[in-house]
C-alpha positions as CSV (number, residue, x, y, z in Angstrom):
1,M,15.4,-6.6,150.6
2,I,14.3,-4.1,153.3
3,L,12.4,-6.9,155.2
4,Q,15.6,-9.0,155.2
5,K,17.5,-6.1,156.9
6,Y,14.9,-5.9,159.6
7,Q,14.7,-9.7,159.9
8,K,18.5,-9.7,160.6
9,N,18.0,-7.1,163.4
10,I,15.3,-9.2,165.0
11,D,17.2,-12.5,164.6
12,R,20.3,-10.9,166.2
13,F,18.2,-9.6,169.1
14,L,16.5,-12.9,169.6
15,K,19.7,-15.0,169.4
16,D,21.6,-12.8,171.9
17,I,21.5,-14.9,175.1
18,T,21.9,-11.8,177.2
19,N,18.4,-10.6,176.1
20,E,15.4,-11.8,178.1
21,I,12.6,-12.5,175.7
22,I,9.1,-11.6,176.9
23,V,5.8,-12.0,175.1
24,S,2.9,-9.8,176.1
25,S,-0.3,-11.7,177.0
26,I,-2.0,-9.0,174.8
27,S,-0.2,-10.4,171.7
28,I,-1.4,-13.9,172.5
29,W,-4.9,-12.6,173.1
30,E,-4.9,-10.7,169.8
31,I,-3.7,-13.8,167.9
32,A,-6.6,-15.8,169.6
33,I,-9.1,-13.2,168.5
34,K,-7.8,-13.1,164.9
35,I,-7.9,-16.9,164.7
36,S,-11.5,-17.0,166.0
37,I,-12.7,-14.5,163.4
38,K,-10.7,-16.2,160.6
39,K,-8.5,-13.1,160.0
40,L,-5.5,-15.3,160.8
41,I,-5.1,-18.8,159.5
42,L,-2.3,-20.8,161.0
43,P,-1.1,-24.4,160.1
44,F,-1.2,-25.2,163.9
45,E,-3.3,-24.5,166.9
46,L,-2.8,-21.6,169.4
47,K,-1.8,-24.1,172.1
48,N,1.2,-25.0,170.0
49,I,2.4,-21.4,170.2
50,L,1.9,-21.4,174.0
51,N,3.7,-24.8,174.3
52,E,6.7,-23.3,172.3
53,I,6.7,-20.2,174.5
54,D,6.8,-22.5,177.6
55,K,9.4,-24.8,176.1
56,L,11.7,-21.9,175.3
57,N,11.3,-20.5,178.8
58,I,9.9,-17.2,177.4
59,N,8.1,-15.2,180.0
60,I,4.6,-14.0,179.4
61,L,4.0,-10.4,180.6
62,E,0.5,-10.3,182.1
63,I,-1.7,-7.2,182.1
64,S,-1.4,-5.2,185.4
65,S,-3.6,-2.4,186.8
66,E,-0.6,-0.1,186.3
67,H,-0.5,-1.0,182.6
68,L,-4.3,-0.2,182.3
69,I,-3.9,3.1,184.1
70,K,-1.1,4.1,181.8
71,V,-3.3,3.5,178.7
72,A,-5.7,6.2,180.0
73,D,-2.7,8.7,180.1
74,L,-1.3,7.9,176.6
75,P,-1.7,10.5,173.9
76,F,-4.0,9.1,171.2
77,F,-1.4,8.7,168.4
78,H,-2.4,5.0,168.0
79,E,-6.0,3.9,167.9
80,D,-5.5,0.1,168.1
81,P,-6.5,-1.0,171.7
82,F,-4.1,-4.0,171.7
83,D,-1.2,-1.8,170.6
84,R,-2.0,0.9,173.1
85,L,-1.8,-1.6,175.9
86,I,1.4,-3.1,174.6
87,I,2.8,0.5,174.4
88,S,1.8,1.1,178.0
89,Q,3.4,-2.1,179.1
90,A,6.6,-1.1,177.3
91,I,6.6,2.2,179.0
92,I,5.9,0.9,182.5
93,E,8.3,-2.1,182.3
94,N,10.9,-0.1,180.3
95,L,11.0,-2.8,177.6
96,P,11.7,-2.6,173.8
97,V,9.0,-3.8,171.4
98,I,9.5,-5.7,168.2
99,S,7.2,-3.9,165.8
100,S,7.1,-2.5,162.3
101,D,4.2,-0.2,163.2
102,N,5.4,3.4,162.7
103,N,2.8,4.7,165.2
104,F,4.9,3.2,168.0
105,D,7.5,5.8,167.2
106,Y,5.3,8.6,168.7
107,Y,5.7,7.1,172.2
108,Q,8.8,7.0,174.4
109,I,9.6,3.4,173.8
110,K,12.4,1.6,171.9
111,T,11.3,-0.4,168.9
112,I,13.3,-3.2,167.3
113,W,12.7,-3.5,163.6
């Protein structure tokens, strides 16, 4: 039941045409790593995800030097290197993040969940 509530929030956000949807290249990188170590099994290939992102005109946020520098300044509330970089991107680009990870709440970013 709780998951349905959050799913509705996410669906509402994604369907609102005034919102620009951006996917971090870090998320795609993490998916690729998890597929390669068999920690994530998908019924399709990673290139299908990239094709859908392209087809839906979703922008991919690449990693910049500014994002990397911000990671070094972040307090160490979160240990996951992928998430720390996503947090730094969210701070630098002033973007909300869709995540259920409570550790994101320690940083000055908006989470949608």
